[in-house]
Jmol script that loads the backbone (N, CA, C; Angstrom):
load data "model"
ATOM      1  N   MET A   1      93.553 -54.751-219.655  1.00  0.00           N
ATOM      2  CA  MET A   1      94.019 -53.900-218.734  1.00  0.00           C
ATOM      3  C   MET A   1      93.528 -54.097-217.381  1.00  0.00           C
ATOM      4  N   ALA A   2      94.193 -54.276-216.433  1.00  0.00           N
ATOM      5  CA  ALA A   2      93.684 -54.346-215.044  1.00  0.00           C
ATOM      6  C   ALA A   2      93.076 -53.307-214.313  1.00  0.00           C
ATOM      7  N   VAL A   3      91.740 -53.314-213.512  1.00  0.00           N
ATOM      8  CA  VAL A   3      91.202 -52.409-212.903  1.00  0.00           C
ATOM      9  C   VAL A   3      91.714 -52.599-211.277  1.00  0.00           C
ATOM     10  N   MET A   4      92.197 -51.457-210.844  1.00  0.00           N
ATOM     11  CA  MET A   4      92.599 -51.401-209.596  1.00  0.00           C
ATOM     12  C   MET A   4      91.241 -51.048-208.643  1.00  0.00           C
ATOM     13  N   HIS A   5      91.337 -51.808-207.507  1.00  0.00           N
ATOM     14  CA  HIS A   5      90.429 -51.526-206.589  1.00  0.00           C
ATOM     15  C   HIS A   5      90.872 -50.843-205.417  1.00  0.00           C
ATOM     16  N   THR A   6      90.153 -49.451-205.330  1.00  0.00           N
ATOM     17  CA  THR A   6      90.600 -48.592-204.200  1.00  0.00           C
ATOM     18  C   THR A   6      89.920 -48.775-202.940  1.00  0.00           C
ATOM     19  N   PRO A   7      90.537 -49.087-201.786  1.00  0.00           N
ATOM     20  CA  PRO A   7      89.477 -49.479-200.557  1.00  0.00           C
ATOM     21  C   PRO A   7      89.176 -48.183-200.216  1.00  0.00           C
ATOM     22  N   PRO A   8      88.031 -48.095-199.544  1.00  0.00           N
ATOM     23  CA  PRO A   8      87.259 -47.045-199.213  1.00  0.00           C
ATOM     24  C   PRO A   8      88.152 -46.169-198.212  1.00  0.00           C
ATOM     25  N   SER A   9      87.948 -45.066-198.108  1.00  0.00           N
ATOM     26  CA  SER A   9      89.034 -44.300-197.313  1.00  0.00           C
ATOM     27  C   SER A   9      88.164 -44.392-195.561  1.00  0.00           C
ATOM     28  N   GLN A  10      89.094 -44.323-194.718  1.00  0.00           N
ATOM     29  CA  GLN A  10      88.689 -44.506-193.393  1.00  0.00           C
ATOM     30  C   GLN A  10      87.976 -43.086-192.810  1.00  0.00           C
ATOM     31  N   PRO A  11      86.759 -43.222-192.222  1.00  0.00           N
ATOM     32  CA  PRO A  11      86.250 -42.111-191.717  1.00  0.00           C
ATOM     33  C   PRO A  11      87.201 -41.228-190.696  1.00  0.00           C
ATOM     34  N   SER A  12      87.281 -39.969-190.734  1.00  0.00           N
ATOM     35  CA  SER A  12      87.993 -39.372-190.048  1.00  0.00           C
ATOM     36  C   SER A  12      87.532 -39.415-188.493  1.00  0.00           C
ATOM     37  N   ARG A  13      88.268 -39.037-187.545  1.00  0.00           N
ATOM     38  CA  ARG A  13      88.170 -39.198-186.303  1.00  0.00           C
ATOM     39  C   ARG A  13      86.787 -38.173-185.782  1.00  0.00           C
ATOM     40  N   SER A  14      86.495 -37.140-186.263  1.00  0.00           N
ATOM     41  CA  SER A  14      85.432 -36.231-186.206  1.00  0.00           C
ATOM     42  C   SER A  14      84.050 -37.221-186.623  1.00  0.00           C
ATOM     43  N   GLN A  15      84.306 -37.764-187.646  1.00  0.00           N
ATOM     44  CA  GLN A  15      83.131 -38.360-188.288  1.00  0.00           C
ATOM     45  C   GLN A  15      82.606 -39.540-187.220  1.00  0.00           C
ATOM     46  N   THR A  16      83.446 -40.225-186.511  1.00  0.00           N
ATOM     47  CA  THR A  16      83.324 -41.539-185.639  1.00  0.00           C
ATOM     48  C   THR A  16      83.163 -41.121-184.267  1.00  0.00           C
ATOM     49  N   SER A  17      83.243 -40.051-183.839  1.00  0.00           N
ATOM     50  CA  SER A  17      83.235 -39.817-182.303  1.00  0.00           C
ATOM     51  C   SER A  17      81.798 -39.399-182.164  1.00  0.00           C
ATOM     52  N   HIS A  18      81.271 -39.770-181.079  1.00  0.00           N
ATOM     53  CA  HIS A  18      79.816 -39.551-180.626  1.00  0.00           C
ATOM     54  C   HIS A  18      79.837 -39.605-179.216  1.00  0.00           C
ATOM     55  N   VAL A  19      78.882 -38.976-178.636  1.00  0.00           N
ATOM     56  CA  VAL A  19      78.391 -39.105-176.988  1.00  0.00           C
ATOM     57  C   VAL A  19      78.158 -40.113-176.801  1.00  0.00           C
ATOM     58  N   LEU A  20      78.640 -40.813-175.604  1.00  0.00           N
ATOM     59  CA  LEU A  20      78.208 -42.153-175.092  1.00  0.00           C
ATOM     60  C   LEU A  20      76.640 -42.149-174.405  1.00  0.00           C
ATOM     61  N   SER A  21      75.895 -42.952-174.684  1.00  0.00           N
ATOM     62  CA  SER A  21      74.560 -42.960-174.276  1.00  0.00           C
ATOM     63  C   SER A  21      74.610 -43.552-172.890  1.00  0.00           C
ATOM     64  N   ASP A  22      73.616 -43.431-172.032  1.00  0.00           N
ATOM     65  CA  ASP A  22      73.432 -43.977-170.804  1.00  0.00           C
ATOM     66  C   ASP A  22      73.685 -45.370-170.859  1.00  0.00           C
ATOM     67  N   ALA A  23      73.285 -46.101-171.668  1.00  0.00           N
ATOM     68  CA  ALA A  23      73.296 -47.431-171.745  1.00  0.00           C
ATOM     69  C   ALA A  23      74.652 -47.693-171.937  1.00  0.00           C
ATOM     70  N   GLU A  24      75.408 -47.107-172.768  1.00  0.00           N
ATOM     71  CA  GLU A  24      76.745 -47.661-173.204  1.00  0.00           C
ATOM     72  C   GLU A  24      77.664 -47.077-171.935  1.00  0.00           C
ATOM     73  N   ARG A  25      77.369 -46.116-171.287  1.00  0.00           N
ATOM     74  CA  ARG A  25      78.232 -45.711-170.264  1.00  0.00           C
ATOM     75  C   ARG A  25      78.125 -46.599-169.144  1.00  0.00           C
ATOM     76  N   ARG A  26      76.821 -47.028-168.807  1.00  0.00           N
ATOM     77  CA  ARG A  26      76.591 -48.170-167.726  1.00  0.00           C
ATOM     78  C   ARG A  26      77.229 -49.346-168.111  1.00  0.00           C
ATOM     79  N   ILE A  27      77.415 -49.929-169.199  1.00  0.00           N
ATOM     80  CA  ILE A  27      78.214 -50.956-169.758  1.00  0.00           C
ATOM     81  C   ILE A  27      79.557 -50.924-169.616  1.00  0.00           C
ATOM     82  N   ILE A  28      80.149 -49.861-169.749  1.00  0.00           N
ATOM     83  CA  ILE A  28      81.590 -49.561-169.650  1.00  0.00           C
ATOM     84  C   ILE A  28      81.941 -49.469-168.258  1.00  0.00           C
ATOM     85  N   ASP A  29      81.101 -48.805-167.234  1.00  0.00           N
ATOM     86  CA  ASP A  29      81.316 -48.678-165.907  1.00  0.00           C
ATOM     87  C   ASP A  29      81.072 -50.162-165.307  1.00  0.00           C
ATOM     88  N   SER A  30      80.142 -50.885-165.720  1.00  0.00           N
ATOM     89  CA  SER A  30      80.067 -52.355-165.029  1.00  0.00           C
ATOM     90  C   SER A  30      81.249 -53.098-165.661  1.00  0.00           C
ATOM     91  N   GLU A  31      81.762 -53.044-166.885  1.00  0.00           N
ATOM     92  CA  GLU A  31      83.079 -53.880-167.238  1.00  0.00           C
ATOM     93  C   GLU A  31      84.167 -53.141-166.413  1.00  0.00           C
ATOM     94  N   PHE A  32      84.337 -52.039-166.527  1.00  0.00           N
ATOM     95  CA  PHE A  32      85.446 -51.364-165.538  1.00  0.00           C
ATOM     96  C   PHE A  32      85.451 -51.771-163.886  1.00  0.00           C
ATOM     97  N   GLN A  33      84.321 -52.049-163.326  1.00  0.00           N
ATOM     98  CA  GLN A  33      84.048 -52.285-162.076  1.00  0.00           C
ATOM     99  C   GLN A  33      84.681 -53.945-162.030  1.00  0.00           C
ATOM    100  N   ARG A  34      84.114 -54.788-162.936  1.00  0.00           N
ATOM    101  CA  ARG A  34      84.233 -55.964-162.893  1.00  0.00           C
ATOM    102  C   ARG A  34      85.752 -56.393-163.155  1.00  0.00           C
ATOM    103  N   LEU A  35      86.411 -55.537-164.007  1.00  0.00           N
ATOM    104  CA  LEU A  35      87.886 -55.746-164.231  1.00  0.00           C
ATOM    105  C   LEU A  35      88.696 -55.294-162.867  1.00  0.00           C
ATOM    106  N   ARG A  36      88.104 -54.257-162.460  1.00  0.00           N
ATOM    107  CA  ARG A  36      89.132 -53.716-161.084  1.00  0.00           C
ATOM    108  C   ARG A  36      88.650 -54.813-159.892  1.00  0.00           C
ATOM    109  N   ASP A  37      87.573 -55.610-159.786  1.00  0.00           N
ATOM    110  CA  ASP A  37      87.545 -56.459-158.841  1.00  0.00           C
ATOM    111  C   ASP A  37      88.334 -57.668-158.821  1.00  0.00           C
ATOM    112  N   LYS A  38      88.601 -58.060-160.254  1.00  0.00           N
ATOM    113  CA  LYS A  38      89.649 -59.189-160.528  1.00  0.00           C
ATOM    114  C   LYS A  38      91.066 -58.861-160.148  1.00  0.00           C
ATOM    115  N   MET A  39      91.378 -57.634-160.250  1.00  0.00           N
ATOM    116  CA  MET A  39      92.639 -57.290-159.951  1.00  0.00           C
ATOM    117  C   MET A  39      93.291 -57.755-158.595  1.00  0.00           C
ATOM    118  N   ALA A  40      94.465 -57.985-158.383  1.00  0.00           N
ATOM    119  CA  ALA A  40      95.155 -58.433-157.285  1.00  0.00           C
ATOM    120  C   ALA A  40      94.900 -57.359-156.385  1.00  0.00           C
ATOM    121  N   GLU A  41      95.164 -57.624-155.095  1.00  0.00           N
ATOM    122  CA  GLU A  41      95.219 -56.727-153.926  1.00  0.00           C
ATOM    123  C   GLU A  41      96.568 -55.992-153.977  1.00  0.00           C
ATOM    124  N   THR A  42      96.422 -54.764-153.586  1.00  0.00           N
ATOM    125  CA  THR A  42      97.913 -54.002-153.449  1.00  0.00           C
ATOM    126  C   THR A  42      98.604 -54.766-152.247  1.00  0.00           C
ATOM    127  N   LEU A  43      99.691 -54.452-152.122  1.00  0.00           N
ATOM    128  CA  LEU A  43     100.481 -54.983-151.018  1.00  0.00           C
ATOM    129  C   LEU A  43     100.170 -54.521-149.646  1.00  0.00           C
ATOM    130  N   GLY A  44      99.743 -53.269-149.708  1.00  0.00           N
ATOM    131  CA  GLY A  44      99.286 -52.184-148.610  1.00  0.00           C
ATOM    132  C   GLY A  44      97.946 -52.909-148.170  1.00  0.00           C
ATOM    133  N   GLU A  45      97.220 -53.705-149.040  1.00  0.00           N
ATOM    134  CA  GLU A  45      95.818 -54.300-148.451  1.00  0.00           C
ATOM    135  C   GLU A  45      96.149 -55.780-148.039  1.00  0.00           C
ATOM    136  N   ALA A  46      96.980 -56.540-148.828  1.00  0.00           N
ATOM    137  CA  ALA A  46      97.307 -57.830-148.529  1.00  0.00           C
ATOM    138  C   ALA A  46      98.167 -58.249-147.424  1.00  0.00           C
ATOM    139  N   PHE A  47      99.325 -57.282-147.209  1.00  0.00           N
ATOM    140  CA  PHE A  47     100.219 -57.605-146.156  1.00  0.00           C
ATOM    141  C   PHE A  47      99.541 -57.729-144.904  1.00  0.00           C
ATOM    142  N   PRO A  48      98.688 -56.742-144.526  1.00  0.00           N
ATOM    143  CA  PRO A  48      98.218 -56.987-143.132  1.00  0.00           C
ATOM    144  C   PRO A  48      97.308 -58.243-142.900  1.00  0.00           C
ATOM    145  N   LYS A  49      96.553 -58.492-143.946  1.00  0.00           N
ATOM    146  CA  LYS A  49      95.945 -59.669-143.954  1.00  0.00           C
ATOM    147  C   LYS A  49      96.534 -61.131-143.693  1.00  0.00           C
ATOM    148  N   GLN A  50      97.817 -61.073-144.289  1.00  0.00           N
ATOM    149  CA  GLN A  50      98.692 -62.152-144.217  1.00  0.00           C
ATOM    150  C   GLN A  50      99.299 -62.161-142.685  1.00  0.00           C
ATOM    151  N   GLN A  51      99.511 -61.125-142.294  1.00  0.00           N
ATOM    152  CA  GLN A  51      99.971 -60.802-140.890  1.00  0.00           C
ATOM    153  C   GLN A  51      99.057 -61.636-139.891  1.00  0.00           C
ATOM    154  N   ALA A  52      97.820 -60.931-140.106  1.00  0.00           N
ATOM    155  CA  ALA A  52      96.505 -61.544-139.204  1.00  0.00           C
ATOM    156  C   ALA A  52      96.459 -63.233-139.330  1.00  0.00           C
ATOM    157  N   ARG A  53      96.547 -63.560-140.541  1.00  0.00           N
ATOM    158  CA  ARG A  53      96.607 -65.025-140.920  1.00  0.00           C
ATOM    159  C   ARG A  53      97.423 -65.748-140.060  1.00  0.00           C
ATOM    160  N   LEU A  54      98.752 -65.130-140.034  1.00  0.00           N
ATOM    161  CA  LEU A  54      99.848 -65.746-139.321  1.00  0.00           C
ATOM    162  C   LEU A  54      99.603 -65.739-137.784  1.00  0.00           C
ATOM    163  N   ARG A  55      99.078 -64.580-137.397  1.00  0.00           N
ATOM    164  CA  ARG A  55      98.741 -64.778-135.902  1.00  0.00           C
ATOM    165  C   ARG A  55      97.794 -65.487-135.362  1.00  0.00           C
ATOM    166  N   THR A  56      97.023 -65.838-136.325  1.00  0.00           N
ATOM    167  CA  THR A  56      95.867 -66.717-135.991  1.00  0.00           C
ATOM    168  C   THR A  56      96.558 -68.215-135.994  1.00  0.00           C
ATOM    169  N   LEU A  57      97.452 -68.525-137.062  1.00  0.00           N
ATOM    170  CA  LEU A  57      98.034 -69.903-137.137  1.00  0.00           C
ATOM    171  C   LEU A  57      99.007 -69.982-135.987  1.00  0.00           C
ATOM    172  N   LEU A  58      99.576 -68.800-135.415  1.00  0.00           N
ATOM    173  CA  LEU A  58     100.458 -68.842-133.977  1.00  0.00           C
ATOM    174  C   LEU A  58      99.566 -69.487-132.894  1.00  0.00           C
ATOM    175  N   GLY A  59      98.372 -69.081-132.924  1.00  0.00           N
ATOM    176  CA  GLY A  59      97.663 -69.317-131.904  1.00  0.00           C
ATOM    177  C   GLY A  59      97.210 -70.866-132.005  1.00  0.00           C
ATOM    178  N   TYR A  60      97.145 -71.353-133.080  1.00  0.00           N
ATOM    179  CA  TYR A  60      96.624 -73.013-133.282  1.00  0.00           C
ATOM    180  C   TYR A  60      97.813 -73.454-132.844  1.00  0.00           C
ATOM    181  N   GLY A  61      99.184 -73.069-133.358  1.00  0.00           N
ATOM    182  CA  GLY A  61     100.324 -73.930-132.860  1.00  0.00           C
ATOM    183  C   GLY A  61     100.698 -73.805-131.596  1.00  0.00           C
ATOM    184  N   LYS A  62     100.091 -72.761-130.816  1.00  0.00           N
ATOM    185  CA  LYS A  62     100.429 -72.882-129.350  1.00  0.00           C
ATOM    186  C   LYS A  62      99.496 -73.810-128.654  1.00  0.00           C
ATOM    187  N   GLU A  63      98.161 -73.968-129.236  1.00  0.00           N
ATOM    188  CA  GLU A  63      97.267 -74.750-128.769  1.00  0.00           C
ATOM    189  C   GLU A  63      97.792 -76.316-128.933  1.00  0.00           C
ATOM    190  N   ILE A  64      98.617 -76.546-129.758  1.00  0.00           N
ATOM    191  CA  ILE A  64      99.104 -77.853-130.019  1.00  0.00           C
ATOM    192  C   ILE A  64     100.129 -78.206-128.828  1.00  0.00           C
ATOM    193  N   GLY A  65     101.082 -77.379-128.147  1.00  0.00           N
ATOM    194  CA  GLY A  65     101.757 -77.713-127.181  1.00  0.00           C
ATOM    195  C   GLY A  65     103.133 -77.814-127.791  1.00  0.00           C
ATOM    196  N   PRO A  66     104.021 -78.664-126.917  1.00  0.00           N
ATOM    197  CA  PRO A  66     105.283 -78.812-127.223  1.00  0.00           C
ATOM    198  C   PRO A  66     105.403 -79.171-128.761  1.00  0.00           C
ATOM    199  N   ALA A  67     104.568 -79.821-129.262  1.00  0.00           N
ATOM    200  CA  ALA A  67     104.783 -80.470-130.720  1.00  0.00           C
ATOM    201  C   ALA A  67     104.608 -79.296-131.899  1.00  0.00           C
ATOM    202  N   GLY A  68     104.091 -78.112-131.180  1.00  0.00           N
ATOM    203  CA  GLY A  68     103.946 -76.904-132.102  1.00  0.00           C
ATOM    204  C   GLY A  68     105.013 -75.785-131.838  1.00  0.00           C
ATOM    205  N   GLN A  69     105.963 -76.324-131.268  1.00  0.00           N
ATOM    206  CA  GLN A  69     106.919 -74.975-130.852  1.00  0.00           C
ATOM    207  C   GLN A  69     107.690 -74.570-131.992  1.00  0.00           C
ATOM    208  N   PHE A  70     108.291 -75.491-132.810  1.00  0.00           N
ATOM    209  CA  PHE A  70     109.201 -75.160-134.010  1.00  0.00           C
ATOM    210  C   PHE A  70     108.193 -74.419-134.901  1.00  0.00           C
ATOM    211  N   TYR A  71     107.010 -74.820-135.161  1.00  0.00           N
ATOM    212  CA  TYR A  71     105.874 -73.919-136.135  1.00  0.00           C
ATOM    213  C   TYR A  71     105.931 -72.461-135.429  1.00  0.00           C
ATOM    214  N   CYS A  72     105.884 -72.403-134.306  1.00  0.00           N
ATOM    215  CA  CYS A  72     105.380 -70.957-133.668  1.00  0.00           C
ATOM    216  C   CYS A  72     106.682 -70.391-133.939  1.00  0.00           C
ATOM    217  N   ARG A  73     107.870 -70.635-133.485  1.00  0.00           N
ATOM    218  CA  ARG A  73     109.054 -69.873-133.605  1.00  0.00           C
ATOM    219  C   ARG A  73     109.302 -69.557-135.061  1.00  0.00           C
ATOM    220  N   VAL A  74     108.992 -70.177-135.994  1.00  0.00           N
ATOM    221  CA  VAL A  74     109.049 -69.965-137.473  1.00  0.00           C
ATOM    222  C   VAL A  74     107.973 -68.813-137.693  1.00  0.00           C
ATOM    223  N   ILE A  75     106.814 -68.816-137.345  1.00  0.00           N
ATOM    224  CA  ILE A  75     105.807 -67.659-137.568  1.00  0.00           C
ATOM    225  C   ILE A  75     106.174 -66.567-136.687  1.00  0.00           C
ATOM    226  N   GLU A  76     106.674 -66.630-135.589  1.00  0.00           N
ATOM    227  CA  GLU A  76     107.043 -65.590-134.666  1.00  0.00           C
ATOM    228  C   GLU A  76     108.304 -64.919-135.453  1.00  0.00           C
ATOM    229  N   ASP A  77     109.177 -65.530-136.004  1.00  0.00           N
ATOM    230  CA  ASP A  77     110.222 -64.905-136.668  1.00  0.00           C
ATOM    231  C   ASP A  77     109.886 -63.945-137.891  1.00  0.00           C
ATOM    232  N   ILE A  78     108.949 -64.984-138.462  1.00  0.00           N
ATOM    233  CA  ILE A  78     108.404 -64.137-139.771  1.00  0.00           C
ATOM    234  C   ILE A  78     107.475 -62.744-139.372  1.00  0.00           C
ATOM    235  N   LEU A  79     106.838 -63.020-138.229  1.00  0.00           N
ATOM    236  CA  LEU A  79     105.898 -61.746-138.039  1.00  0.00           C
ATOM    237  C   LEU A  79     106.754 -60.522-137.395  1.00  0.00           C
ATOM    238  N   LYS A  80     108.048 -61.114-136.878  1.00  0.00           N
ATOM    239  CA  LYS A  80     109.001 -59.902-136.062  1.00  0.00           C
ATOM    240  C   LYS A  80     109.328 -59.145-137.404  1.00  0.00           C
ATOM    241  N   ARG A  81     109.933 -60.165-138.271  1.00  0.00           N
ATOM    242  CA  ARG A  81     110.580 -59.334-139.476  1.00  0.00           C
ATOM    243  C   ARG A  81     109.502 -58.437-140.163  1.00  0.00           C
ATOM    244  N   ALA A  82     108.210 -58.985-140.264  1.00  0.00           N
ATOM    245  CA  ALA A  82     107.392 -58.254-140.944  1.00  0.00           C
ATOM    246  C   ALA A  82     106.759 -57.011-140.191  1.00  0.00           C
ATOM    247  N   ASP A  83     106.720 -56.938-139.058  1.00  0.00           N
ATOM    248  CA  ASP A  83     106.767 -55.708-138.157  1.00  0.00           C
ATOM    249  C   ASP A  83     107.715 -54.669-138.380  1.00  0.00           C
ATOM    250  N   LYS A  84     108.893 -55.207-138.171  1.00  0.00           N
ATOM    251  CA  LYS A  84     110.088 -54.305-138.438  1.00  0.00           C
ATOM    252  C   LYS A  84     109.939 -53.736-139.794  1.00  0.00           C
ATOM    253  N   ALA A  85     109.630 -54.595-141.010  1.00  0.00           N
ATOM    254  CA  ALA A  85     109.670 -53.903-142.468  1.00  0.00           C
ATOM    255  C   ALA A  85     108.755 -52.982-142.496  1.00  0.00           C
ATOM    256  N   VAL A  86     107.598 -53.311-141.947  1.00  0.00           N
ATOM    257  CA  VAL A  86     106.430 -52.164-141.828  1.00  0.00           C
ATOM    258  C   VAL A  86     107.078 -50.899-141.297  1.00  0.00           C
ATOM    259  N   MET A  87     107.397 -50.779-140.088  1.00  0.00           N
ATOM    260  CA  MET A  87     107.821 -49.716-139.301  1.00  0.00           C
ATOM    261  C   MET A  87     108.763 -48.799-140.095  1.00  0.00           C
ATOM    262  N   GLU A  88     109.830 -49.712-140.614  1.00  0.00           N
ATOM    263  CA  GLU A  88     110.889 -48.785-141.619  1.00  0.00           C
ATOM    264  C   GLU A  88     110.624 -48.699-142.811  1.00  0.00           C
ATOM    265  N   GLN A  89     109.322 -49.194-143.283  1.00  0.00           N
ATOM    266  CA  GLN A  89     108.836 -48.958-144.705  1.00  0.00           C
ATOM    267  C   GLN A  89     109.531 -49.323-145.720  1.00  0.00           C
ATOM    268  N   ASP A  90     110.327 -50.637-145.698  1.00  0.00           N
ATOM    269  CA  ASP A  90     111.187 -51.226-146.264  1.00  0.00           C
ATOM    270  C   ASP A  90     110.265 -52.023-147.227  1.00  0.00           C
ATOM    271  N   LEU A  91     110.096 -51.557-148.435  1.00  0.00           N
ATOM    272  CA  LEU A  91     109.366 -52.184-149.293  1.00  0.00           C
ATOM    273  C   LEU A  91     109.815 -53.420-150.013  1.00  0.00           C
ATOM    274  N   PRO A  92     111.222 -53.435-150.184  1.00  0.00           N
ATOM    275  CA  PRO A  92     111.733 -54.797-150.712  1.00  0.00           C
ATOM    276  C   PRO A  92     111.666 -55.867-149.745  1.00  0.00           C
ATOM    277  N   THR A  93     111.983 -55.489-148.603  1.00  0.00           N
ATOM    278  CA  THR A  93     111.710 -56.725-147.529  1.00  0.00           C
ATOM    279  C   THR A  93     110.417 -57.235-147.548  1.00  0.00           C
ATOM    280  N   MET A  94     109.514 -56.048-147.242  1.00  0.00           N
ATOM    281  CA  MET A  94     108.099 -56.208-147.246  1.00  0.00           C
ATOM    282  C   MET A  94     107.493 -57.183-148.346  1.00  0.00           C
ATOM    283  N   ILE A  95     108.071 -57.008-149.337  1.00  0.00           N
ATOM    284  CA  ILE A  95     107.626 -58.004-150.608  1.00  0.00           C
ATOM    285  C   ILE A  95     108.229 -59.507-150.412  1.00  0.00           C
ATOM    286  N   SER A  96     109.403 -59.646-150.091  1.00  0.00           N
ATOM    287  CA  SER A  96     110.042 -60.714-149.769  1.00  0.00           C
ATOM    288  C   SER A  96     109.525 -61.644-148.497  1.00  0.00           C
ATOM    289  N   ILE A  97     109.039 -60.705-147.450  1.00  0.00           N
ATOM    290  CA  ILE A  97     108.446 -61.255-146.392  1.00  0.00           C
ATOM    291  C   ILE A  97     106.852 -61.766-146.817  1.00  0.00           C
ATOM    292  N   TYR A  98     106.161 -60.976-147.587  1.00  0.00           N
ATOM    293  CA  TYR A  98     104.928 -61.262-147.911  1.00  0.00           C
ATOM    294  C   TYR A  98     105.129 -62.716-148.640  1.00  0.00           C
ATOM    295  N   LYS A  99     105.870 -62.866-149.584  1.00  0.00           N
ATOM    296  CA  LYS A  99     105.988 -64.140-150.219  1.00  0.00           C
ATOM    297  C   LYS A  99     106.240 -65.228-149.349  1.00  0.00           C
ATOM    298  N   GLU A 100     107.079 -65.082-148.281  1.00  0.00           N
ATOM    299  CA  GLU A 100     107.305 -66.052-147.260  1.00  0.00           C
ATOM    300  C   GLU A 100     105.923 -66.336-146.544  1.00  0.00           C
ATOM    301  N   MET A 101     105.255 -65.220-146.176  1.00  0.00           N
ATOM    302  CA  MET A 101     103.932 -65.260-145.157  1.00  0.00           C
ATOM    303  C   MET A 101     103.079 -66.237-146.066  1.00  0.00           C
ATOM    304  N   GLN A 102     103.139 -66.134-147.554  1.00  0.00           N
ATOM    305  CA  GLN A 102     101.979 -66.872-148.332  1.00  0.00           C
ATOM    306  C   GLN A 102     102.431 -68.249-148.240  1.00  0.00           C
ATOM    307  N   GLU A 103     103.783 -68.694-147.886  1.00  0.00           N
ATOM    308  CA  GLU A 103     104.214 -70.004-148.139  1.00  0.00           C
ATOM    309  C   GLU A 103     103.824 -70.721-146.850  1.00  0.00           C
ATOM    310  N   VAL A 104     103.528 -70.119-145.644  1.00  0.00           N
ATOM    311  CA  VAL A 104     103.182 -70.812-144.326  1.00  0.00           C
ATOM    312  C   VAL A 104     101.784 -71.369-144.373  1.00  0.00           C
ATOM    313  N   LYS A 105     101.910 -72.803-144.357  1.00  0.00           N
ATOM    314  CA  LYS A 105     100.685 -73.684-144.376  1.00  0.00           C
ATOM    315  C   LYS A 105      99.975 -73.837-143.162  1.00  0.00           C
ATOM    316  N   GLU A 106      98.878 -74.106-143.194  1.00  0.00           N
ATOM    317  CA  GLU A 106      98.176 -74.419-142.073  1.00  0.00           C
ATOM    318  C   GLU A 106      98.131 -75.611-141.360  1.00  0.00           C
TER     319      GLU A 106
END
end "model"
wireframe off; spacefill off
backbone 0.3
color backbone group
């Protein structure tokens, strides 16, 4: 005759819940902050940074002179479309232009 082993029952939720200690709360808060810091920027934060980067690159292109004209025209076109998309609050266009701005090399 085989003896069946019955697994111990799981404690109920009320048996396992407890108030977090200050140390546990600090650990959770620091972990949350660490994860939040790792998260990518929002488009609203990153888009203006890319615009500023391109404006800086535009200045460098102008310093080059005639050799930098094509580079400047490309950047000017992107910035013009970026400004228009922001003014019109056109999110799909902003996303595509953001990707385009990221691809501009120094």
